[in-house]
C-alpha positions as CSV (number, residue, x, y, z in Angstrom):
1,M,10.8,-26.6,26.4
2,V,10.2,-25.0,23.1
3,H,9.5,-27.2,20.1
4,E,12.4,-27.5,17.8
5,K,10.3,-26.4,14.8
6,L,9.7,-23.0,16.5
7,L,13.4,-22.5,16.9
8,E,14.0,-23.5,13.3
9,D,11.3,-21.0,12.2
10,Y,12.9,-18.3,14.3
11,G,16.2,-19.0,12.8
12,R,14.6,-18.7,9.3
13,L,13.3,-15.2,10.2
14,V,16.8,-14.2,11.3
15,L,18.3,-15.7,8.2
16,I,15.9,-13.7,5.9
17,R,16.6,-10.5,7.8
18,H,20.4,-10.8,7.7
19,L,20.5,-11.9,4.0
20,E,18.3,-8.9,3.0
21,V,20.4,-6.4,5.0
22,R,23.6,-7.8,3.6
23,L,22.1,-7.7,0.1
24,G,21.4,-4.0,0.6
25,E,25.0,-3.4,1.6
26,L,26.2,-5.3,-1.5
27,F,23.9,-3.2,-3.7
28,S,25.3,0.0,-2.2
29,Q,28.8,-1.2,-3.0
30,G,27.9,-1.8,-6.6
31,R,28.5,-5.6,-6.3
32,V,25.1,-6.7,-7.4
33,P,23.6,-6.1,-10.9
34,G,20.0,-5.1,-11.6
35,T,17.6,-4.1,-8.9
36,A,16.0,-5.7,-5.8
37,H,13.1,-5.2,-3.5
38,F,13.7,-6.2,0.1
39,C,11.2,-7.7,2.6
40,I,12.9,-6.4,5.8
41,G,10.2,-6.2,8.4
42,Q,7.9,-8.7,6.6
43,E,9.7,-11.9,7.6
44,A,6.9,-13.2,9.8
45,C,4.5,-13.3,6.9
46,A,6.7,-15.5,4.8
47,V,7.8,-18.0,7.5
48,G,4.5,-18.1,9.4
49,A,2.6,-18.9,6.3
50,V,5.0,-21.3,4.5
51,T,5.7,-23.3,7.7
52,T,2.1,-24.7,7.5
53,L,2.5,-26.2,4.1
54,S,3.0,-29.9,3.2
55,P,6.0,-30.9,1.0
56,G,4.0,-31.2,-2.2
57,D,2.2,-27.9,-1.9
58,L,3.2,-25.0,-4.2
59,V,4.2,-21.4,-3.6
60,T,4.1,-18.3,-5.9
61,S,5.7,-15.0,-5.0
62,N,6.1,-11.4,-6.2
63,H,8.8,-8.9,-6.8
64,R,9.6,-8.8,-3.1
65,G,10.1,-12.5,-2.9
66,H,13.5,-13.5,-1.4
67,G,11.9,-14.2,2.0
68,H,9.2,-16.4,0.5
69,F,11.8,-18.5,-1.3
70,L,14.0,-18.9,1.7
71,A,11.0,-19.7,3.9
72,R,10.2,-22.6,1.4
73,G,13.6,-24.0,2.0
74,A,15.8,-22.4,-0.6
75,D,19.6,-22.6,-0.1
76,P,20.8,-19.0,0.7
77,R,24.0,-19.7,-1.3
78,Y,22.1,-20.4,-4.5
79,V,19.7,-17.6,-3.9
80,L,22.4,-15.0,-3.4
81,A,24.4,-16.4,-6.4
82,E,21.3,-16.0,-8.6
83,I,20.8,-12.4,-7.4
84,M,24.4,-11.6,-8.1
85,G,24.1,-13.1,-11.6
86,K,26.3,-16.1,-11.0
87,A,26.2,-19.5,-12.8
88,T,25.7,-21.4,-9.5
89,G,22.4,-19.6,-8.9
90,Y,19.0,-21.4,-9.0
91,C,18.4,-20.2,-12.6
92,G,22.0,-20.1,-13.7
93,G,22.3,-16.4,-12.9
94,R,19.8,-15.4,-15.6
95,S,16.7,-14.5,-13.5
96,G,18.1,-12.0,-11.1
97,S,16.2,-11.0,-8.0
98,Q,12.6,-10.9,-9.4
99,H,12.2,-14.1,-11.4
100,M,13.8,-16.9,-9.3
101,S,12.1,-20.3,-9.2
102,C,12.7,-23.9,-8.0
103,P,9.9,-26.3,-8.9
104,E,11.8,-29.1,-7.1
105,I,10.9,-27.5,-3.7
106,G,7.5,-26.3,-4.8
107,F,8.5,-22.7,-5.5
108,L,6.9,-21.8,-8.8
109,G,8.6,-18.5,-8.9
110,A,8.4,-14.7,-8.5
111,N,7.4,-12.1,-11.0
112,G,8.4,-8.5,-11.6
113,L,4.9,-7.6,-12.8
114,T,2.6,-6.5,-10.0
115,G,0.0,-9.2,-9.5
116,G,1.7,-11.2,-12.3
117,M,1.7,-14.5,-10.4
118,I,-1.9,-14.5,-9.2
119,P,-3.2,-16.0,-12.5
120,V,-0.3,-18.5,-12.5
121,A,-1.1,-19.6,-8.9
122,T,-4.8,-19.9,-9.8
123,G,-4.0,-22.0,-12.8
124,A,-1.7,-24.2,-10.7
125,A,-4.5,-24.7,-8.2
126,L,-6.8,-25.7,-11.0
127,S,-4.3,-28.3,-12.1
128,Q,-4.1,-29.7,-8.5
129,K,-7.9,-30.0,-8.4
130,L,-8.3,-31.6,-11.8
131,R,-5.5,-34.1,-11.0
132,G,-6.8,-34.8,-7.5
133,T,-3.4,-34.4,-5.9
134,G,-4.7,-33.1,-2.6
135,Q,-2.1,-30.3,-2.8
136,I,-2.8,-26.6,-2.4
137,V,-1.2,-23.4,-3.6
138,L,-0.1,-20.5,-1.4
139,C,-0.1,-17.2,-3.5
140,F,1.8,-14.2,-2.1
141,F,1.2,-10.6,-3.3
142,G,1.1,-7.1,-1.9
143,D,-1.7,-4.6,-1.4
144,G,-0.7,-2.8,-4.6
145,A,-1.6,-5.9,-6.6
146,T,-5.2,-5.7,-5.5
147,A,-5.7,-2.8,-7.9
148,T,-4.8,-5.0,-10.9
149,G,-7.1,-6.9,-13.3
150,A,-5.0,-10.0,-12.7
151,F,-6.1,-9.9,-9.0
152,H,-9.8,-9.6,-9.7
153,E,-9.8,-12.1,-12.5
154,G,-7.7,-14.6,-10.6
155,L,-9.8,-14.5,-7.4
156,N,-13.1,-14.7,-9.3
157,L,-12.0,-17.9,-11.1
158,G,-10.6,-19.3,-7.9
159,A,-13.9,-18.7,-6.2
160,I,-16.3,-20.0,-8.9
161,W,-14.1,-23.1,-9.5
162,E,-13.6,-23.7,-5.7
163,L,-9.9,-24.1,-6.2
164,P,-7.5,-25.2,-3.4
165,I,-5.6,-22.0,-3.0
166,V,-4.7,-19.5,-0.2
167,Y,-4.5,-16.0,-1.4
168,F,-2.1,-14.2,0.9
169,C,-1.9,-10.4,0.8
170,E,1.0,-8.7,2.5
171,N,-0.5,-5.3,3.1
172,N,2.5,-3.2,4.0
173,G,0.6,0.0,3.7
174,Y,2.0,1.3,0.4
175,A,1.9,0.5,-3.3
176,M,5.4,2.0,-3.9
177,S,4.6,5.4,-2.4
178,T,0.8,5.3,-2.6
179,S,-0.9,4.7,0.7
180,V,-3.6,2.1,0.9
181,K,-5.8,5.0,2.2
182,E,-5.6,6.5,-1.2
183,N,-5.8,3.3,-3.2
184,F,-9.3,2.1,-2.2
185,R,-12.2,3.5,-0.1
186,V,-13.2,0.5,2.0
187,Q,-11.5,-0.3,5.3
188,S,-9.5,-3.3,4.2
189,V,-8.5,-5.6,1.4
190,A,-10.3,-8.4,3.2
191,E,-13.6,-6.4,2.9
192,R,-13.2,-6.1,-0.8
193,V,-12.7,-9.9,-1.2
194,G,-16.1,-10.6,0.2
195,A,-17.6,-9.6,-3.1
196,Y,-16.2,-12.9,-4.6
197,G,-17.7,-15.1,-1.9
198,I,-14.2,-16.0,-0.5
199,P,-13.8,-16.3,3.2
200,A,-11.3,-13.6,4.3
201,V,-9.5,-12.6,7.5
202,Q,-7.3,-9.7,8.5
203,I,-4.4,-10.5,10.8
204,D,-1.3,-9.0,12.4
205,G,1.3,-9.8,9.8
206,N,4.2,-9.0,12.2
207,D,3.1,-11.7,14.6
208,Y,4.5,-15.1,13.6
209,F,2.0,-17.0,15.7
210,A,-1.0,-15.1,14.4
211,V,0.2,-15.7,10.8
212,R,0.8,-19.4,11.5
213,E,-2.6,-19.9,13.1
214,A,-4.5,-18.2,10.3
215,S,-2.5,-20.0,7.6
216,E,-3.0,-23.4,9.2
217,A,-6.8,-22.8,9.2
218,A,-6.7,-21.5,5.6
219,A,-4.6,-24.4,4.3
220,A,-6.9,-26.9,6.0
221,A,-10.0,-25.3,4.4
222,A,-8.4,-25.1,1.0
223,R,-7.3,-28.7,1.2
224,S,-10.7,-29.9,2.2
225,G,-12.3,-28.8,-1.0
226,K,-14.1,-25.7,0.3
227,G,-12.4,-23.4,-2.2
228,P,-10.1,-20.4,-1.7
229,V,-9.3,-18.6,1.5
230,F,-8.0,-15.0,1.7
231,I,-5.6,-13.7,4.3
232,E,-4.7,-10.0,4.6
233,A,-1.6,-9.7,6.8
234,L,-1.0,-6.1,8.1
235,T,2.8,-5.6,8.0
236,W,5.3,-2.9,7.2
237,R,8.6,-2.8,5.2
238,Q,11.4,-1.3,7.1
239,C,13.1,-0.1,3.9
240,G,12.1,1.7,0.7
241,H,10.1,0.1,-2.1
242,S,13.4,-0.5,-3.8
243,R,17.0,0.5,-3.2
244,G,16.6,4.1,-4.5
245,D,13.5,4.9,-2.3
246,Q,14.2,7.3,0.6
247,C,10.6,6.8,2.1
248,E,9.9,10.6,2.1
249,Y,6.2,9.8,2.0
250,R,6.3,8.2,5.5
251,S,6.4,10.1,8.8
252,R,9.0,9.5,11.6
253,H,6.1,8.8,13.9
254,E,4.8,6.0,11.6
255,E,8.3,4.6,11.4
256,A,8.8,4.5,15.2
257,E,5.4,3.0,15.7
258,W,6.0,0.1,13.3
259,L,9.6,-0.5,14.3
260,A,8.3,-1.1,17.8
261,R,6.4,-4.0,16.3
262,D,9.4,-5.6,14.6
263,P,8.6,-9.3,14.0
264,L,12.0,-10.6,15.1
265,P,12.2,-9.3,18.7
266,R,8.4,-10.1,19.0
267,M,9.0,-13.7,18.2
268,R,12.1,-13.9,20.3
269,Q,10.3,-12.6,23.3
270,A,7.3,-15.0,22.7
271,L,9.7,-17.9,22.5
272,L,11.3,-16.9,25.8
273,E,7.9,-16.8,27.4
274,R,7.2,-20.3,26.0
275,G,10.3,-21.7,27.7
276,A,13.1,-21.1,25.2
277,T,16.5,-20.3,26.6
278,E,18.9,-17.5,25.7
279,S,21.4,-20.1,24.7
280,E,18.9,-21.8,22.3
281,L,18.0,-18.5,20.7
282,G,21.6,-17.4,20.5
283,I,22.6,-20.6,18.7
284,A,19.7,-20.2,16.1
285,E,20.8,-16.6,15.5
286,R,24.5,-17.4,15.2
287,L,23.9,-20.3,12.7
288,S,21.6,-18.1,10.6
289,K,24.2,-15.3,10.5
290,E,26.9,-17.8,9.6
291,E,24.8,-19.1,6.7
292,V,24.6,-15.6,5.3
293,I,28.4,-15.1,5.6
294,A,28.9,-18.4,3.8
295,A,26.4,-17.5,1.1
296,V,28.2,-14.3,0.3
297,E,31.5,-16.1,0.1
298,F,30.0,-18.8,-2.1
299,A,28.3,-16.3,-4.5
300,E,31.3,-14.1,-4.9
301,A,33.6,-17.1,-5.6
302,S,31.1,-18.5,-8.2
303,P,31.7,-18.1,-11.9
304,E,29.8,-15.9,-14.3
305,P,27.4,-17.7,-16.6
306,V,28.6,-18.5,-20.1
307,P,26.4,-17.1,-22.9
308,E,24.9,-19.9,-24.9
309,P,25.1,-19.6,-28.7
310,V,21.8,-19.0,-30.6
311,P,21.1,-22.0,-32.8
312,E,21.0,-21.3,-36.5
313,A,17.7,-21.5,-38.2
314,S,17.3,-24.6,-40.3
315,A,16.7,-24.2,-44.0
316,A,13.0,-24.5,-45.1
């Protein structure tokens, strides 16, 4: 018999996938304002890492952050309402796709700036250490962020101050359209991190169980006072960088190779091998799809935010 938590996590992968696909359809129909960056194909990174956290731990995200938020327990109704600019969203419909947050569940937020949340996460980890909370921070970012000053400054401070933080790089192979092979000369991001004295590991980011195992070890090390741990998860987005990207820089061979490593069917098959039944998996899939349908209905029925008047300046 498969543990109920594994079925729950599988359902979370399915939920993220279906919500992202549905969002893409809504964008194409002109029903969603602004822009969005989808994590289709990267769901195992979000769920596998976040599932290892304790309730009081904190998470920071990036511009491709819907999956991280949902993995942390966000309600898909309020997530979708926020992305669609509705008053019922987590930030009242004012943050859009790239800047959602909910401190109540430990999600400090996403950021439209590449690498923008790395300093925030490092500062949050410093706060946990100074206050002795025993809590850690899980900081998500992509391979493109490793070329920013915020990345190098943040990791250096995290290392020298021995902060309780897990730096989690989702290396999906491309910084927009620039391949990692053109972005740095070493073999991996994990290799670069060694210069800061931070333990680093490279894993299969499309394997939920590999992500969970590495994240459990990293969280335990960070919580024990040994300082930061770095995880480089090799993954692949099954969509463009953003909704207007046709992925002309990727070959059909590459696409076929990575689609064969899709994290959802891989986890499904692994659960069957561990004793799950088709009925159990079917129920998890159905419930997740129903959540997405209900979220769309909720968001579309929600009111628009009402502009707040700007207060008049008081006389000097």
